[in-house]
C-alpha atoms as a printed R data frame, in Angstrom:
    type eleno elety resid chain resno      x       y       z
1   ATOM     1    CA   MET     A     1 33.224 120.012  49.769
2   ATOM     2    CA   SER     A     2 34.378 117.841  52.684
3   ATOM     3    CA   ARG     A     3 30.784 116.745  53.416
4   ATOM     4    CA   SER     A     4 30.235 115.854  49.778
5   ATOM     5    CA   ILE     A     5 33.426 113.792  49.715
6   ATOM     6    CA   ALA     A     6 32.439 112.056  52.936
7   ATOM     7    CA   ARG     A     7 29.009 111.169  51.512
8   ATOM     8    CA   ALA     A     8 30.608 109.852  48.322
9   ATOM     9    CA   LEU     A     9 33.078 107.707  50.268
10  ATOM    10    CA   HIS     A    10 30.270 106.362  52.421
11  ATOM    11    CA   GLY     A    11 28.379 105.365  49.288
12  ATOM    12    CA   ILE     A    12 31.425 103.611  47.841
13  ATOM    13    CA   ILE     A    13 32.034 101.709  51.059
14  ATOM    14    CA   SER     A    14 28.371 100.686  51.314
15  ATOM    15    CA   LEU     A    15 28.449  99.405  47.729
16  ATOM    16    CA   ALA     A    16 31.735  97.570  48.229
17  ATOM    17    CA   THR     A    17 30.450  95.713  51.305
18  ATOM    18    CA   ALA     A    18 26.895  95.100  50.122
19  ATOM    19    CA   ALA     A    19 27.565  91.467  49.157
20  ATOM    20    CA   GLN     A    20 29.054  90.579  52.528
21  ATOM    21    CA   SER     A    21 27.131  88.951  55.347
22  ATOM    22    CA   PRO     A    22 26.081  91.339  58.156
23  ATOM    23    CA   ARG     A    23 28.779  89.906  60.411
24  ATOM    24    CA   ARG     A    24 31.536  90.187  57.793
25  ATOM    25    CA   ARG     A    25 30.370  93.667  56.798
26  ATOM    26    CA   ALA     A    26 30.528  94.842  60.406
27  ATOM    27    CA   MET     A    27 34.057  93.477  60.734
28  ATOM    28    CA   THR     A    28 35.146  95.161  57.493
29  ATOM    29    CA   LEU     A    29 33.768  98.531  58.567
30  ATOM    30    CA   SER     A    30 35.377  98.167  61.978
31  ATOM    31    CA   ARG     A    31 38.781  97.446  60.448
32  ATOM    32    CA   LEU     A    32 38.386 100.416  58.108
33  ATOM    33    CA   VAL     A    33 37.595 102.761  60.980
34  ATOM    34    CA   GLU     A    34 40.550 101.369  62.915
35  ATOM    35    CA   ARG     A    35 42.871 101.915  59.946
36  ATOM    36    CA   LEU     A    36 41.610 105.450  59.321
37  ATOM    37    CA   ASP     A    37 42.079 106.275  62.990
38  ATOM    38    CA   SER     A    38 45.654 104.979  63.135
39  ATOM    39    CA   SER     A    39 46.610 106.597  59.828
40  ATOM    40    CA   ALA     A    40 45.398 109.959  61.118
41  ATOM    41    CA   ALA     A    41 47.825 109.882  64.071
42  ATOM    42    CA   THR     A    42 49.558 113.249  64.261
43  ATOM    43    CA   ALA     A    43 53.006 114.051  65.587
44  ATOM    44    CA   ILE     A    44 53.103 117.039  67.921
45  ATOM    45    CA   LYS     A    45 56.497 118.685  67.721
46  ATOM    46    CA   THR     A    46 57.866 119.575  71.150
47  ATOM    47    CA   ASP     A    47 61.250 120.750  72.354
48  ATOM    48    CA   ARG     A    48 61.728 117.233  73.776
49  ATOM    49    CA   GLY     A    49 60.836 115.376  70.618
50  ATOM    50    CA   PRO     A    50 57.606 114.339  68.882
51  ATOM    51    CA   LEU     A    51 54.474 113.037  70.563
52  ATOM    52    CA   GLN     A    52 52.064 110.898  68.564
53  ATOM    53    CA   VAL     A    53 48.384 111.660  69.243
54  ATOM    54    CA   LEU     A    54 45.028 110.461  67.890
55  ATOM    55    CA   PRO     A    55 43.181 113.666  66.928
56  ATOM    56    CA   LEU     A    56 40.109 111.923  65.483
57  ATOM    57    CA   ARG     A    57 39.064 110.750  68.943
58  ATOM    58    CA   GLY     A    58 37.345 114.033  69.774
59  ATOM    59    CA   PRO     A    59 37.210 117.761  69.035
60  ATOM    60    CA   HIS     A    60 38.971 118.743  72.253
61  ATOM    61    CA   LEU     A    61 41.839 116.413  71.473
62  ATOM    62    CA   ALA     A    62 42.080 117.661  67.892
63  ATOM    63    CA   ALA     A    63 42.276 121.267  69.099
64  ATOM    64    CA   ALA     A    64 44.817 120.444  71.810
65  ATOM    65    CA   ALA     A    65 47.032 118.625  69.314
66  ATOM    66    CA   LEU     A    66 47.080 121.637  67.005
67  ATOM    67    CA   ASP     A    67 47.709 124.177  69.774
68  ATOM    68    CA   PHE     A    68 49.878 122.242  72.213
69  ATOM    69    CA   ASP     A    69 52.615 124.883  72.596
70  ATOM    70    CA   ASN     A    70 50.265 127.842  72.940
71  ATOM    71    CA   GLU     A    71 47.335 126.643  75.051
72  ATOM    72    CA   GLU     A    72 49.118 126.630  78.432
73  ATOM    73    CA   PRO     A    73 52.761 127.682  77.929
74  ATOM    74    CA   GLU     A    74 53.145 128.387  81.640
75  ATOM    75    CA   LEU     A    75 52.361 124.726  82.332
76  ATOM    76    CA   LEU     A    76 55.043 123.562  79.902
77  ATOM    77    CA   THR     A    77 57.569 125.931  81.511
78  ATOM    78    CA   TRP     A    78 56.712 124.527  84.934
79  ATOM    79    CA   ILE     A    79 57.064 120.920  83.737
80  ATOM    80    CA   GLN     A    80 60.532 121.778  82.430
81  ATOM    81    CA   GLU     A    81 61.624 122.361  86.059
82  ATOM    82    CA   ILE     A    82 61.169 118.674  86.919
83  ATOM    83    CA   ALA     A    83 64.568 117.006  87.194
84  ATOM    84    CA   ALA     A    84 65.625 113.420  86.551
85  ATOM    85    CA   GLY     A    85 64.754 111.285  89.560
86  ATOM    86    CA   GLU     A    86 61.690 113.360  90.411
87  ATOM    87    CA   VAL     A    87 58.016 112.421  90.084
88  ATOM    88    CA   LEU     A    88 54.995 114.338  88.809
89  ATOM    89    CA   TRP     A    89 51.421 113.527  89.735
90  ATOM    90    CA   ASP     A    90 49.169 114.751  86.919
91  ATOM    91    CA   VAL     A    91 45.671 114.926  88.419
92  ATOM    92    CA   GLY     A    92 43.137 115.414  85.668
93  ATOM    93    CA   ALA     A    93 45.459 114.071  82.986
94  ATOM    94    CA   ALA     A    94 42.706 113.835  80.324
95  ATOM    95    CA   THR     A    95 44.216 112.067  77.283
96  ATOM    96    CA   GLY     A    96 47.750 112.390  78.628
97  ATOM    97    CA   LEU     A    97 49.444 115.072  76.519
98  ATOM    98    CA   PHE     A    98 51.119 116.904  79.403
99  ATOM    99    CA   ALA     A    99 51.915 113.694  81.283
100 ATOM   100    CA   MET     A   100 53.670 112.362  78.196
101 ATOM   101    CA   TYR     A   101 55.528 115.613  77.641
102 ATOM   102    CA   ALA     A   102 56.911 115.392  81.193
103 ATOM   103    CA   ALA     A   103 57.891 111.749  80.658
104 ATOM   104    CA   LEU     A   104 59.891 112.538  77.521
105 ATOM   105    CA   LYS     A   105 62.671 113.678  79.848
106 ATOM   106    CA   ASP     A   106 64.826 110.746  80.926
107 ATOM   107    CA   GLY     A   107 64.486 109.848  84.585
108 ATOM   108    CA   VAL     A   108 61.183 111.669  85.201
109 ATOM   109    CA   GLY     A   109 58.346 109.490  86.498
110 ATOM   110    CA   VAL     A   110 54.664 110.361  86.118
111 ATOM   111    CA   TYR     A   111 51.455 109.142  87.721
112 ATOM   112    CA   ALA     A   112 48.519 110.159  85.495
113 ATOM   113    CA   PHE     A   113 45.111 110.286  87.211
114 ATOM   114    CA   GLU     A   114 42.068 110.408  84.915
115 ATOM   115    CA   PRO     A   115 38.724 109.045  86.168
116 ATOM   116    CA   LYS     A   116 36.710 109.672  82.981
117 ATOM   117    CA   ALA     A   117 36.591 106.320  81.190
118 ATOM   118    CA   THR     A   118 36.594 107.630  77.610
119 ATOM   119    CA   SER     A   119 39.555 109.930  78.270
120 ATOM   120    CA   PHE     A   120 41.402 107.226  80.202
121 ATOM   121    CA   GLY     A   121 41.096 104.806  77.299
122 ATOM   122    CA   VAL     A   122 42.729 107.261  74.904
123 ATOM   123    CA   LEU     A   123 45.359 108.098  77.539
124 ATOM   124    CA   VAL     A   124 46.383 104.435  77.620
125 ATOM   125    CA   GLU     A   125 46.418 104.246  73.818
126 ATOM   126    CA   HIS     A   126 48.607 107.350  73.663
127 ATOM   127    CA   LEU     A   127 51.088 105.817  76.095
128 ATOM   128    CA   ALA     A   128 51.268 102.651  73.999
129 ATOM   129    CA   LEU     A   129 51.583 104.635  70.766
130 ATOM   130    CA   ASN     A   130 54.528 106.597  72.171
131 ATOM   131    CA   GLY     A   131 56.219 103.761  74.044
132 ATOM   132    CA   LEU     A   132 55.835 105.577  77.371
133 ATOM   133    CA   GLY     A   133 54.075 102.884  79.370
134 ATOM   134    CA   GLU     A   134 57.140 102.332  81.559
135 ATOM   135    CA   ARG     A   135 57.445 106.027  82.428
136 ATOM   136    CA   VAL     A   136 53.794 106.982  82.979
137 ATOM   137    CA   PHE     A   137 51.603 105.011  85.396
138 ATOM   138    CA   PRO     A   138 47.934 105.624  84.440
139 ATOM   139    CA   LEU     A   139 45.182 105.350  87.053
140 ATOM   140    CA   CYS     A   140 41.428 105.551  86.377
141 ATOM   141    CA   VAL     A   141 40.827 106.989  89.836
142 ATOM   142    CA   ALA     A   142 39.294 110.199  91.157
143 ATOM   143    CA   LEU     A   143 40.982 112.163  93.935
144 ATOM   144    CA   SER     A   144 38.921 114.058  96.496
145 ATOM   145    CA   ASP     A   145 38.577 114.810 100.222
146 ATOM   146    CA   GLU     A   146 36.813 111.510 100.948
147 ATOM   147    CA   SER     A   147 37.769 107.953 100.033
148 ATOM   148    CA   GLY     A   148 35.188 105.515  98.707
149 ATOM   149    CA   LEU     A   149 33.032 104.797  95.684
150 ATOM   150    CA   THR     A   150 31.390 107.778  94.052
151 ATOM   151    CA   ARG     A   151 29.937 108.901  90.734
152 ATOM   152    CA   LEU     A   152 31.533 111.024  88.054
153 ATOM   153    CA   GLU     A   153 28.892 112.974  86.158
154 ATOM   154    CA   LEU     A   154 30.103 113.339  82.566
155 ATOM   155    CA   ALA     A   155 29.206 116.612  80.865
156 ATOM   156    CA   ALA     A   156 30.052 115.023  77.489
157 ATOM   157    CA   MET     A   157 31.241 111.620  76.344
158 ATOM   158    CA   ALA     A   158 34.013 112.828  74.020
159 ATOM   159    CA   PRO     A   159 37.556 111.992  75.217
160 ATOM   160    CA   GLY     A   160 39.377 115.017  76.582
161 ATOM   161    CA   SER     A   161 36.263 117.087  77.195
162 ATOM   162    CA   GLY     A   162 35.891 118.796  80.570
163 ATOM   163    CA   GLY     A   163 33.130 120.183  82.754
164 ATOM   164    CA   ASN     A   164 32.643 116.883  84.601
165 ATOM   165    CA   SER     A   165 31.438 116.703  88.185
166 ATOM   166    CA   VAL     A   166 32.350 114.469  91.133
167 ATOM   167    CA   SER     A   167 29.502 113.417  93.463
168 ATOM   168    CA   GLY     A   168 27.080 115.862  91.863
169 ATOM   169    CA   ALA     A   169 29.060 118.966  92.798
170 ATOM   170    CA   PRO     A   170 28.859 121.835  90.265
171 ATOM   171    CA   ASN     A   171 31.929 122.607  88.208
172 ATOM   172    CA   GLN     A   172 34.077 125.720  88.652
173 ATOM   173    CA   PHE     A   173 31.518 127.821  86.785
174 ATOM   174    CA   GLY     A   174 28.623 126.735  88.979
175 ATOM   175    CA   GLU     A   175 27.239 124.521  86.217
176 ATOM   176    CA   TYR     A   176 25.990 120.955  86.388
177 ATOM   177    CA   ASN     A   177 25.429 118.879  83.272
178 ATOM   178    CA   SER     A   178 25.347 115.098  83.065
179 ATOM   179    CA   VAL     A   179 24.921 112.888  80.012
180 ATOM   180    CA   PHE     A   180 26.133 109.834  81.919
181 ATOM   181    CA   SER     A   181 26.793 108.920  85.546
182 ATOM   182    CA   GLN     A   182 29.960 106.806  85.795
183 ATOM   183    CA   GLY     A   183 30.924 104.886  88.907
184 ATOM   184    CA   VAL     A   184 34.497 105.519  90.014
185 ATOM   185    CA   PRO     A   185 36.729 104.846  93.040
186 ATOM   186    CA   ALA     A   186 37.813 108.019  94.821
187 ATOM   187    CA   TYR     A   187 40.686 108.503  97.247
188 ATOM   188    CA   ARG     A   188 42.110 111.174  99.447
189 ATOM   189    CA   ILE     A   189 45.741 111.570  98.354
190 ATOM   190    CA   ASP     A   190 46.866 110.750 101.886
191 ATOM   191    CA   ASP     A   191 44.740 107.565 101.926
192 ATOM   192    CA   LEU     A   192 45.946 106.479  98.476
193 ATOM   193    CA   ARG     A   193 49.573 106.827  99.514
194 ATOM   194    CA   ALA     A   194 48.963 104.884 102.719
195 ATOM   195    CA   ALA     A   195 46.995 102.117 100.982
196 ATOM   196    CA   PHE     A   196 49.616 101.489  98.313
197 ATOM   197    CA   ASN     A   197 52.799 102.683 100.014
198 ATOM   198    CA   LEU     A   198 53.377 105.468  97.494
199 ATOM   199    CA   PRO     A   199 56.005 108.153  98.120
200 ATOM   200    CA   ALA     A   200 54.894 111.759  97.878
201 ATOM   201    CA   PRO     A   201 55.319 113.341  94.450
202 ATOM   202    CA   HIS     A   202 57.796 116.164  93.984
203 ATOM   203    CA   TYR     A   203 55.412 118.049  91.706
204 ATOM   204    CA   LEU     A   204 51.615 118.089  91.698
205 ATOM   205    CA   LYS     A   205 49.416 119.361  88.839
206 ATOM   206    CA   ILE     A   206 45.661 119.635  89.439
207 ATOM   207    CA   ASP     A   207 43.159 120.380  86.659
208 ATOM   208    CA   VAL     A   208 39.801 118.875  87.563
209 ATOM   209    CA   ASP     A   209 37.107 121.430  86.737
210 ATOM   210    CA   GLY     A   210 35.983 122.452  90.193
211 ATOM   211    CA   VAL     A   211 37.092 120.046  92.957
212 ATOM   212    CA   GLU     A   212 40.680 121.258  93.179
213 ATOM   213    CA   GLY     A   213 40.090 122.430  96.756
214 ATOM   214    CA   ALA     A   214 38.687 119.058  97.817
215 ATOM   215    CA   ILE     A   215 41.766 117.298  96.463
216 ATOM   216    CA   LEU     A   216 44.065 119.606  98.405
217 ATOM   217    CA   ARG     A   217 42.048 119.087 101.594
218 ATOM   218    CA   GLY     A   218 42.601 115.351 101.172
219 ATOM   219    CA   ALA     A   219 46.376 115.800 101.036
220 ATOM   220    CA   THR     A   220 47.219 117.574 104.295
221 ATOM   221    CA   ALA     A   221 49.878 114.999 105.275
222 ATOM   222    CA   THR     A   222 51.362 114.883 101.763
223 ATOM   223    CA   LEU     A   223 51.529 118.566 100.859
224 ATOM   224    CA   PRO     A   224 54.450 119.441 103.167
225 ATOM   225    CA   MET     A   225 56.617 116.967 101.225
226 ATOM   226    CA   ILE     A   226 55.825 118.420  97.772
227 ATOM   227    CA   LYS     A   227 58.089 121.001  96.130
228 ATOM   228    CA   SER     A   228 55.597 122.686  93.828
229 ATOM   229    CA   VAL     A   229 51.867 122.648  93.023
230 ATOM   230    CA   LEU     A   230 50.245 124.021  89.863
231 ATOM   231    CA   VAL     A   231 46.451 124.414  90.063
232 ATOM   232    CA   GLU     A   232 44.079 125.476  87.309
233 ATOM   233    CA   VAL     A   233 41.832 128.090  88.911
234 ATOM   234    CA   GLU     A   234 38.865 129.512  87.010
235 ATOM   235    CA   GLY     A   235 35.356 130.795  87.654
236 ATOM   236    CA   ASP     A   236 34.119 130.441  91.231
237 ATOM   237    CA   ASN     A   237 37.418 128.893  92.290
238 ATOM   238    CA   ALA     A   238 39.304 132.000  91.143
239 ATOM   239    CA   ARG     A   239 36.942 134.329  92.973
240 ATOM   240    CA   GLU     A   240 37.030 132.233  96.143
241 ATOM   241    CA   ALA     A   241 40.575 130.867  96.003
242 ATOM   242    CA   ALA     A   242 41.354 132.305  99.445
243 ATOM   243    CA   THR     A   243 38.824 129.946 101.035
244 ATOM   244    CA   ARG     A   244 38.570 127.072  98.534
245 ATOM   245    CA   ILE     A   245 42.102 126.541  97.272
246 ATOM   246    CA   GLU     A   246 44.763 128.184  99.367
247 ATOM   247    CA   PRO     A   247 44.212 127.211 103.050
248 ATOM   248    CA   PRO     A   248 45.728 123.681 102.754
249 ATOM   249    CA   LEU     A   249 48.625 125.034 100.696
250 ATOM   250    CA   PHE     A   250 49.460 127.892 103.036
251 ATOM   251    CA   ALA     A   251 49.132 125.606 106.071
252 ATOM   252    CA   ALA     A   252 51.754 123.324 104.480
253 ATOM   253    CA   GLY     A   253 54.179 126.232 103.966
254 ATOM   254    CA   PHE     A   254 53.556 127.049 100.302
255 ATOM   255    CA   VAL     A   255 53.952 130.531  98.873
256 ATOM   256    CA   GLU     A   256 52.297 131.617  95.632
257 ATOM   257    CA   ASP     A   257 54.487 132.589  92.702
258 ATOM   258    CA   THR     A   258 52.161 135.382  91.568
259 ATOM   259    CA   SER     A   259 54.017 135.963  88.289
260 ATOM   260    CA   VAL     A   260 52.255 132.927  86.815
261 ATOM   261    CA   ARG     A   261 48.790 134.494  87.204
262 ATOM   262    CA   THR     A   262 49.418 136.813  84.263
263 ATOM   263    CA   THR     A   263 51.499 134.398  82.198
264 ATOM   264    CA   GLY     A   264 50.260 132.399  79.230
265 ATOM   265    CA   SER     A   265 46.676 131.200  79.591
266 ATOM   266    CA   GLY     A   266 46.096 133.020  82.884
267 ATOM   267    CA   ARG     A   267 44.210 129.967  84.161
268 ATOM   268    CA   ASN     A   268 46.895 128.500  86.411
269 ATOM   269    CA   ARG     A   269 48.282 129.453  89.802
270 ATOM   270    CA   LEU     A   270 51.659 128.211  90.997
271 ATOM   271    CA   TYR     A   271 52.563 127.534  94.631
272 ATOM   272    CA   ARG     A   272 56.078 126.695  95.808
273 ATOM   273    CA   ASN     A   273 57.213 125.104  99.046
274 ATOM   274    CA   PRO     A   274 60.547 126.667 100.165
275 ATOM   275    CA   ASN     A   275 61.270 123.816 102.584
276 ATOM   276    CA   PRO     A   276 59.711 120.530 101.482
277 ATOM   277    CA   ARG     A   277 60.078 117.831 104.130
278 ATOM   278    CA   ARG     A   278 60.966 114.788 102.061
279 ATOM   279    CA   GLY     A   279 60.954 111.469 103.877
């Protein structure tokens, strides 16, 4: 039925714009798409208030909007620990749902890192839609263990989709798919902080589909100052966490909170620093 209705609407629109010039017709269709997109904005109900999202921008975003509370409840619980005056770095922020949820609490600052251009664009739109541009600082930058220009291999163009690869490295499942190779600046966390005089975050979330270990290796000077790190660990990273993920964390004094491994999605691991050395 929905396909039939869509075909009928397409026919009506084509008929209604048939008399227009090609330029005017293109503008009319563009405005219609824009209006349909904005009218479809959905409010996600959270314990901190509603978040407006644009579910028509991609299937992953539509699914995340419908299942926000249940997809990664352990992540939401962890975000609730962040106190006023503290800062979260959301690395792999996608379209910004978790970054915005954190920023709904007064006094919490967020840096949202998302190198994929299509996801970053929707992230910025979401911040504007929710009036959170002053609380969340979005950066279209990749983080890694080397600083410089690199390529982000996109597994799909849709905003919010994962499976992307930095510098041709396979993702956490040993897979490599690329529909487009996007140029992107990459920084070690330590180099980024030094270049722009950024204080260390209090909380660090990393969800980047395979290069989590590289990001941690690029943050050896920063990690001792961080209170807590939540890392999504799946596939090869889960099997080889002892060599890929944990050495920089343990060297900085972190201890794993193993209760999180079997909580909620089961995809995240939580590491806490008992004695963070804040500057």
